[in-house]
C-alpha positions as CSV (number, residue, x, y, z in Angstrom):
1,M,-15.3,0.1,20.2
2,F,-12.4,2.1,18.6
3,P,-10.2,4.6,20.3
4,R,-10.7,8.2,19.2
5,V,-7.9,10.5,18.2
6,P,-8.0,14.2,17.2
7,D,-8.1,15.1,13.5
8,Q,-5.1,17.5,13.5
9,H,-6.1,19.1,10.2
10,K,-9.7,20.0,11.0
11,E,-11.0,23.1,12.8
12,G,-11.5,22.3,16.4
13,K,-9.6,19.0,16.1
14,P,-12.6,16.7,16.4
15,L,-12.1,13.2,17.8
16,I,-12.3,10.5,15.1
17,P,-12.5,6.7,15.5
18,N,-9.1,5.2,14.7
19,G,-8.0,1.7,13.6
20,L,-10.9,0.8,11.3
21,G,-8.4,-0.9,9.0
22,V,-8.9,-3.9,11.3
23,A,-12.4,-4.3,9.6
24,Y,-10.6,-4.6,6.3
25,V,-8.2,-7.2,7.6
26,L,-11.0,-9.3,9.1
27,F,-13.3,-9.1,6.1
28,T,-10.5,-9.8,3.6
29,T,-9.1,-12.8,5.5
30,V,-12.5,-14.4,6.1
31,Y,-13.4,-13.7,2.4
32,L,-10.2,-15.3,1.0
33,F,-10.3,-18.2,3.4
34,A,-13.9,-18.9,2.3
35,L,-12.8,-18.9,-1.3
36,Y,-10.1,-21.4,-0.5
37,F,-12.2,-23.8,1.6
38,L,-15.2,-23.7,-0.8
39,G,-12.9,-24.4,-3.7
40,I,-14.1,-21.5,-5.7
41,V,-10.6,-20.7,-6.8
42,K,-8.7,-23.9,-7.5
43,P,-5.1,-24.4,-6.3
44,V,-2.3,-24.8,-8.8
45,N,0.5,-27.2,-8.1
46,G,-0.7,-27.4,-4.5
47,V,-0.6,-23.7,-3.8
48,S,-3.6,-21.4,-3.4
49,A,-3.6,-17.7,-4.4
50,P,-6.4,-16.8,-2.0
51,L,-4.8,-18.6,0.9
52,T,-1.4,-17.0,0.2
53,L,-2.9,-13.5,0.0
54,A,-5.0,-14.1,3.2
55,V,-1.9,-15.1,5.2
56,C,0.1,-12.1,4.0
57,I,-2.7,-9.6,4.6
58,L,-3.4,-11.0,8.1
59,F,0.3,-10.5,9.0
60,G,0.2,-7.0,7.6
61,G,-2.8,-6.2,9.9
62,F,-1.1,-7.8,12.9
63,M,2.0,-5.8,12.2
64,G,0.0,-2.6,12.1
65,L,-1.8,-3.4,15.4
66,L,1.6,-4.0,17.0
67,D,2.6,-0.5,15.8
68,D,-0.6,1.1,17.1
69,W,-0.2,-0.6,20.5
70,M,3.6,-0.4,21.0
71,D,4.7,2.4,18.6
72,L,7.4,0.3,17.0
73,K,10.6,2.0,16.0
74,W,11.3,2.2,12.2
75,R,14.2,-0.2,12.4
76,Y,11.8,-2.9,13.4
77,K,9.0,-1.9,11.1
78,A,11.3,-1.8,8.1
79,F,12.2,-5.5,8.4
80,M,9.1,-7.1,9.9
81,P,7.4,-7.5,6.5
82,L,10.1,-9.9,5.5
83,I,8.2,-12.6,7.5
84,A,5.2,-12.2,5.2
85,A,7.5,-12.8,2.2
86,L,7.9,-16.4,3.1
87,P,4.5,-17.6,1.8
88,L,5.0,-15.5,-1.4
89,M,8.4,-17.1,-2.0
90,F,6.9,-20.6,-1.7
91,F,3.9,-19.6,-4.0
92,A,6.3,-18.2,-6.6
93,K,8.4,-21.3,-6.7
94,E,5.6,-23.8,-6.9
95,Y,3.2,-21.9,-9.2
96,P,5.7,-21.2,-10.9
97,L,5.9,-17.5,-11.7
98,R,8.3,-15.7,-14.1
99,T,11.6,-14.8,-12.6
100,A,12.1,-12.1,-15.2
101,I,11.0,-8.5,-15.0
102,M,10.5,-6.1,-18.0
103,F,12.1,-2.7,-17.2
104,P,11.0,0.3,-19.3
105,F,14.5,1.1,-20.5
106,D,16.7,-1.9,-19.8
107,G,14.4,-4.5,-21.3
108,M,13.8,-8.0,-19.8
109,I,16.1,-9.0,-16.9
110,D,16.0,-12.5,-15.6
111,F,16.8,-12.7,-11.9
112,S,16.7,-16.5,-11.7
113,S,16.8,-17.8,-8.1
114,A,17.6,-14.3,-6.8
115,Y,14.0,-13.4,-7.6
116,Y,12.7,-15.8,-5.0
117,F,15.2,-15.1,-2.2
118,V,16.1,-11.5,-2.8
119,L,13.6,-9.6,-5.0
120,I,10.4,-10.9,-3.4
121,P,11.5,-10.0,0.1
122,L,12.6,-6.5,-1.1
123,I,9.3,-5.9,-2.9
124,V,7.3,-6.8,0.2
125,M,9.5,-4.7,2.5
126,I,9.7,-1.6,0.3
127,V,6.0,-1.6,-0.8
128,T,4.6,-2.2,2.7
129,N,6.7,0.5,4.3
130,T,6.4,3.2,1.6
131,V,2.6,2.8,1.6
132,N,2.6,3.2,5.3
133,Q,4.7,6.4,5.1
134,L,2.4,8.3,2.8
135,G,-0.3,9.3,5.2
136,G,-1.4,11.9,7.7
137,L,-4.2,13.4,5.7
138,N,-7.7,12.2,5.2
139,G,-7.7,10.1,2.1
140,L,-4.0,9.6,1.5
141,E,-3.9,6.2,3.3
142,T,-7.0,4.9,1.5
143,A,-7.7,6.6,-1.9
144,C,-4.1,6.3,-3.2
145,P,-3.7,2.6,-2.4
146,A,-7.2,2.0,-3.9
147,I,-6.0,3.5,-7.2
148,V,-2.9,1.3,-7.3
149,L,-4.9,-1.9,-6.4
150,T,-7.4,-1.1,-9.1
151,G,-4.6,-0.7,-11.6
152,L,-3.0,-4.0,-10.6
153,L,-6.4,-5.8,-11.1
154,G,-6.7,-4.2,-14.5
155,M,-3.2,-5.3,-15.5
156,S,-3.9,-8.9,-14.5
157,E,-7.1,-8.9,-16.5
158,L,-5.4,-7.5,-19.6
159,L,-2.7,-10.1,-19.3
160,G,-5.2,-12.9,-19.3
161,Q,-4.7,-14.0,-15.7
162,P,-7.6,-12.3,-14.0
163,Y,-7.8,-12.1,-10.2
164,T,-11.3,-10.9,-10.2
165,F,-11.9,-12.6,-6.8
166,M,-10.0,-9.6,-5.3
167,I,-12.7,-7.2,-6.3
168,G,-14.5,-8.0,-3.0
169,P,-11.6,-6.7,-0.8
170,V,-11.1,-3.7,-3.1
171,L,-14.8,-2.7,-2.8
172,F,-14.6,-3.0,1.0
173,W,-11.5,-0.8,1.0
174,L,-13.3,1.8,-1.2
175,L,-16.1,1.8,1.4
176,L,-13.6,2.7,4.1
177,A,-12.0,5.2,1.8
178,A,-15.3,7.0,1.3
179,F,-15.6,7.5,5.1
180,N,-11.9,8.3,5.5
181,V,-11.9,11.0,2.8
182,R,-14.8,12.7,4.5
183,G,-12.9,12.6,7.8
184,K,-15.3,10.2,9.5
185,I,-12.8,7.4,10.3
186,F,-9.1,6.6,10.3
187,V,-7.8,3.2,9.2
188,G,-4.7,3.4,11.4
189,N,-1.5,1.5,11.0
190,A,-3.4,-1.8,10.9
191,G,-5.1,-0.5,7.7
192,S,-2.1,1.1,6.0
193,F,0.2,-1.9,6.6
194,A,-2.5,-4.4,5.5
195,I,-3.3,-2.5,2.3
196,G,0.5,-2.1,1.6
197,M,0.8,-5.9,2.0
198,T,-2.2,-6.4,-0.2
199,I,-0.6,-4.4,-3.0
200,A,2.8,-6.2,-2.7
201,S,1.2,-9.6,-2.5
202,L,-1.2,-9.2,-5.3
203,A,1.5,-7.9,-7.6
204,I,3.6,-10.9,-6.9
205,V,0.8,-13.5,-7.1
206,A,-0.7,-11.9,-10.2
207,D,2.8,-11.6,-11.8
208,V,2.5,-7.9,-12.6
209,K,5.8,-6.9,-11.0
210,A,6.8,-4.3,-13.7
211,G,3.5,-2.5,-13.3
212,L,3.9,-2.5,-9.5
213,L,7.4,-0.9,-9.8
214,V,6.1,2.0,-11.9
215,S,2.8,2.6,-10.0
216,I,4.6,2.9,-6.6
217,L,7.2,5.5,-7.8
218,P,5.3,8.3,-6.0
219,Y,5.5,6.3,-2.8
220,V,9.2,5.6,-3.2
221,F,9.8,9.3,-3.9
222,N,8.0,10.3,-0.8
223,S,9.9,7.8,1.4
224,S,13.2,8.8,-0.1
225,L,12.6,12.5,0.8
226,I,11.6,11.5,4.3
227,L,14.6,9.2,4.9
228,L,17.2,11.4,3.3
229,T,16.0,14.3,5.5
230,I,16.1,12.2,8.7
231,F,19.6,10.9,7.9
232,F,21.2,14.1,6.8
233,V,19.2,16.9,8.5
234,R,17.9,15.0,11.5
235,K,14.4,16.6,11.1
236,K,11.0,15.3,10.4
237,A,8.5,16.5,7.8
238,V,5.9,18.8,9.4
239,V,3.0,20.6,7.8
240,A,1.4,23.5,9.5
241,F,-2.4,24.0,9.7
242,D,-3.8,27.5,10.2
243,G,-7.3,26.4,10.7
244,K,-8.3,26.3,7.1
245,K,-5.2,25.5,4.9
246,L,-2.0,23.5,5.1
247,I,1.4,25.1,4.4
248,S,5.0,24.1,5.0
249,D,8.4,26.0,5.0
250,H,10.4,22.9,3.9
251,R,10.4,20.1,1.4
252,R,10.9,16.9,3.4
253,S,8.1,14.8,2.0
254,L,5.6,14.7,-0.9
255,V,3.0,16.6,1.2
256,T,5.4,19.3,2.4
257,L,6.8,19.6,-1.2
258,I,3.3,20.3,-2.6
259,T,2.4,22.7,0.2
260,Y,5.8,24.5,0.3
261,K,5.0,28.2,0.6
262,R,1.7,27.4,-1.1
263,P,-1.4,27.2,1.2
264,L,-3.8,24.4,0.2
265,T,-6.7,22.8,1.8
266,E,-6.4,19.2,2.9
267,R,-8.7,18.0,0.1
268,Q,-6.6,19.8,-2.5
269,V,-3.4,18.2,-1.3
270,V,-5.0,14.8,-1.3
271,A,-6.5,15.4,-4.8
272,I,-3.1,16.4,-6.2
273,I,-1.3,13.4,-4.7
274,S,-4.1,11.0,-5.8
275,S,-3.8,12.4,-9.3
276,I,0.0,11.8,-9.3
277,V,-0.6,8.2,-8.2
278,A,-3.3,7.8,-10.9
279,I,-0.9,9.1,-13.6
280,F,1.8,6.6,-12.6
281,T,-0.7,3.8,-12.3
282,V,-1.9,4.5,-15.9
283,L,1.8,4.5,-17.0
284,A,2.2,1.2,-15.2
285,V,-0.7,-0.4,-17.1
286,L,0.9,0.7,-20.4
287,V,4.3,-0.6,-19.4
288,E,2.8,-4.0,-18.3
289,V,0.6,-4.6,-21.3
290,L,2.6,-3.1,-24.2
């Protein structure tokens, strides 16, 4: 059913099924629509959290499929998530959500109307694209987002506004992650864009924006390295594989920074980056609840 692509970082470059992120999109949208139609999660002021999340995730998966089929240029991929910000803007206004964000050093800043029309679109655009950019190794596109999602659910629980109904999609994503880490499947752009959209949408709907900003700092750092290199050096980040270990002779992304003149196995690199994401997610929980 799914096209097979070579695993560039395995000996012999075996062919692996790609695009299994579509399964996550289908499961999650059906699951969330069912919660909405069965009335398990009640709407507030006429807006439904499951329905809003389902629409956003469905668009994220559609965007990823377009990229898989058409190989979209980054200037298009960068701004396409803004379309998915529309239902979140409506949800935030009608719910209503707080327009203020607690920053670790600056304190509480109230963005007022700018939160709906500027900050929400920026959050969706930045989170979706940065999550998509941290990939290329088995586990990066699945394990790291799973850590952030789990942290967001924990934050919402601790703040007394639990979104436990999202445990279903998280468990399904963890199932895909288990196969992806072992090199059995790839989730593709459909999966990475959909999970990025899930993270951004859940953070906005659950009103844990400060925690989101801290937990995605490793993603932002990785994207900043990549973009600065492309703009100023005109070169892309490339990691070499000698048949057993990864190594790089430059520092143009988080992966190449970790493997810079330091041979590491694929699993070691993924474990290091996942640990970094986990540390920032724990810090995010502390920032949000303290």
